[in-house]
N, C-alpha and C positions, 0 to 999 in steps of 0.2 A: 504494500500500500504506500501511497505517497505520504509524506510527512503531513501535509494539509489534511488528508483524509483521516489520518490517525488522530490528529488534534480535533477535527470536527466530531468524530465518533466519541472522543473523550468528553468534549463539551456537552454533547447531547446526553451522555450518561449522567453527568453531575446535575444537569438541568432537570432530568427526570427523577433522579434518585435522592437528591438532597437540596431543597431550596435554601435552607439555612446556610449550608456550606457554600453553595453557589453564590449567595449574596455576600457572604463574608469574603470570598475569594476575589471579589471585585476590588478589594482594598490592596491586594498584592500588586507589586509592579508586574508588567506584562510577562516577563520571562518566568518569574516564580509562579504566577497565576497559571500559565500554560502547563508547567511541569506538575503543579499540584493537581490539575485536571487529569493529566496522564496517570499519575499515581492513584488518584481516586478511582478512575475507571477500572484499573486492575483489581483494586481492593473490592470494589462493588461487584464486579463480575465473578470473582472467586467466591464471595459470599453467596451470590445468587445461584451459582453452579451447584453448590452443596445443598442449598435449601429448596432448589427447584422453583425459584422466584424470578421475577422480572423487576429489577431495581427495588427490591424489598417488598414488592406487591404480589398478590396472588400466591398460590402455593400448589406445587405439583407433588403428589405423594410419590416418594422415591423409596425403593427397597434399599436395604442396607448394602446389598451387593452393588447396586447402581451408584450409591453414594461413594462406596469404596473405589469403584472404577473411575468416577469423576475426580475423586481426591488424588488418585494416582496420576491422572492427566494433569492436574494442577501442578503437582510437584515436578513432573517431567517437562511440561511446557515452560514453567518458570525458570527451571535450570537451563533449558535450551536458550531461552531469551537472554539470560544473563551471560551466557557463553558467547553471544554475538551471532547465533544462527539466524538467518533471515526468517522473519515471522510474517505470515499472511493474515493471521488472526489479529484484528485491531486491538483487542485487549492486551495481548502479549507484545504486539508491536509498540503499543503505548508504554508498557512497563519497561521494555527493552531500552527505549530512548532515555527514559528518566533514570533507570538503574545504571546504565553505562555512563551517562553524562555526569552523575553525581557519585559514582563509585560506591553504590550501596552494597554493603556486605551481603553475600548470599545467605548467611545465617539469619539475617533479619527477615528476608523474604520467606525462608523456610519456617521461621518461628511463627509468622502469621498463618501460614497454611497449617502448621501444627495445631493452631487454635480450631480450625475447621475439623481437623482429625478428632479433636476432643469431643466435638458435637457428634460426629459420626459414631464414635465409640460410646456415646451416652455416658460420658464421664460423670462420676459422683463428686460433688463439692462439699466435703464434710466440714471443713473449717474455712475461716476467712482467708487464710493463706492459700488454700486451694482456689478460692474465687479470684484472688488477686493474680495468681498464676494464669488463670484463664483470661483475665482482663489484659494482662501483658500481651498474650498471644494475639488477641483479636483487636486490640486498640492501643496499648502502650507502645508496641513496636511500630505501629503506624505513625504515632506522634513523633517518634525518633526519626523515622524515614522522612516525614514531612519537614522536620527541622533541618535535616541534611539538604533537602531540596532548597531550603532558604539560605543555605551556605554555612550552616552551623557545624563546627567540628569540636568545640569545647565540650568535654564530657559533662561538666556541670550543667551547661545549658541543655544538652541532650537529655540529661536526667530530669530536668524540669519539663521538657517536652513529653517525656515518658509519663510524668505525673499527670499532665493534662489528659493524655489518652486514658489513663487509669480512671480519672475522675469522670470522663465522658462515659466510659463503659459501666461504671457503678451507677450512673444516672440512667443509662439505657436499661440496665437490669431492673431497676426500680420502676421505671415507666412501663416496661413491657412484661412485668412479672406474671400477670394473669394470662396474657396472650401466649407467652412462652409455655406456661404450665398447661394450658389447654392443648398445646401442641406436643406435650410430653417432655418438655425441657424445664429444668429447675436449676437456677444459678444462685439461689440464696443459700448461705451456709447451713448445712443440715443441723449442726449443733445449736445454732441460734433458733431454728424452728422447734427443736426439742425443748430448749429452755423456755420457749413461749407456749409450750403445751400443744404443739401441732406436730402431727406425723410428717416426717420429711419426705413427702412424695408429691409429685406433680398433681395428682388427683386431689389431695388435701388442700394444696395451695389454690387450685382452681375453684374449689367449692365456694359457692356464694356465701354460705353461713360462716366462713372463716375469714372474710374480708378484713374485719377489724384486727385480728391477730396478724394477718399478712401485712397490713399497713404498718403496724408497730415494728415489725421486723424490717420493712423497707425503710422506715424512718431511721433505724439504726444504721442501715447500709449507707443511706444518704449522708449521715453524720460522718461516716468514715471518709466519704468523698471530699468533704470540706477542706481538710488540710492539704489535699492534693491540688485542689483549685487554688489555694493560697500559694503553694509552692510554685505552681505554674505562673502566677502573676510575677513572682520574683525572677522568673526566667525571661520575661519580656524584654528586659534591658539588654539581653544578649542577642536580640534579633535585629535585622535591619528595620528601619522605622515603619515602612509600609507593611511589612510582615507582622510587626508587633501590633499594628492596628487591626489587621485581619484576625489574628489569633485572639486578641483581647475581645473582639466582637463575638467570635464563636464561643469563647469561654463564657461570656455573659449570657448568651442564649441558652446554652446547655445547663448552666447553673440555675437559671430561672425555671427550666423544665423540672429540675429536681425540687425546687422550692414549691412549684405548683403541685407536685405529687404530695409533698408534705402537708401543704395547706388544704388539699382537697379531701382529706379524710378517706375513710374506707370506700366511699362511693366514687373515688377519683377515676377508677378504671372503666367507668361506663362508656367512656369515649377516649380516644387516643389523646394524650396530653400534648399540647403544642403551644407555641408562643405566637400571639397575634401580631399582625403587621405593625400596629402602633407601638406595642411594647418592644418589638424587634428593632424598630428604628431608634427608640430611646436607648436600648441596650447597645446598639451600634455606636451611637453618639457618646455614651458613657465609656465604651471601650476605647474610642478614639482619645478621650481625655486621659484615661489610664495609660494609654500608650505614650502620649505626650509627656505625662508625668515621669514614667519610667525612663524615657529616652532623654529627658533633660535633667530633672532634679536627681534622678537615681543613676544617671550615666556616669560611669567611672567608679562608682561605689561598689564594694563587694556586696553581693546579696546576703541577706540574713542566712545563718546556717540552716541547712535543710533539716527539718525535723527527722526523727527516727522513723521514717516511713518505709514501707515495703518498696524494694527496688530490684530491678533486674539489670539496669545499666551500671 
């Protein structure tokens, strides 16, 4: 495929799959924006491949054997793309361009696909550490790769980028907990559910009469996310200015989703939680101010010591 065709396919993917990230990406400078689209297209396509979805929508029932076949294809195609082999598939052509340009380590790409393998294997998440490991694979490592696309090589800033990905995924788990449970997936720590008096099964979490208990557990998970959001803010000073505005905007939107889940009570899952246009614009403006603050008043200062948070970087 021509480079323009690859980029057009990636832009169409993010437009369909994530309006929030598409909006935030407009704040990147053009080169970073395009590479972010390329990376997003690959991440989105890999997720859809395993779930039998189209940009996170609809759902095709897949046998475990079919999921394993698709998983093997993702590993194979990703490795081939990173080795420089010509790619006709727009998804892997997109990833190849961004991976080679920014010298993304193969282990990061494999770590992300390992997260999808955890879904295929129906991995149990007994403790918070188990959940955090899953969050690394499906989101934390994506934050690190995005930071590399923005030109970051400092391990401390990469660690803060990881923290934002972890916070995003903890928020996702809390927002989608009922939908996931209805699909047979459970990402809440089993020991927390037992402490709350609930059987640690997807069926129990999906049951309507258990909503209050499930909400208490998700509030606890959202509380875990907060120091990771704070840590990510301290990493903004290590990004180029326009990148810091885009990331601050995305951070604000996702954090607000978590706050809406908390405020919504046990009935919050009657519809998918989202952030309205007016609130999103306000959060984008606030993110811009935070970026200006970190790029001026905080520029040159060492960030506060990172708390004793879970980390893989």
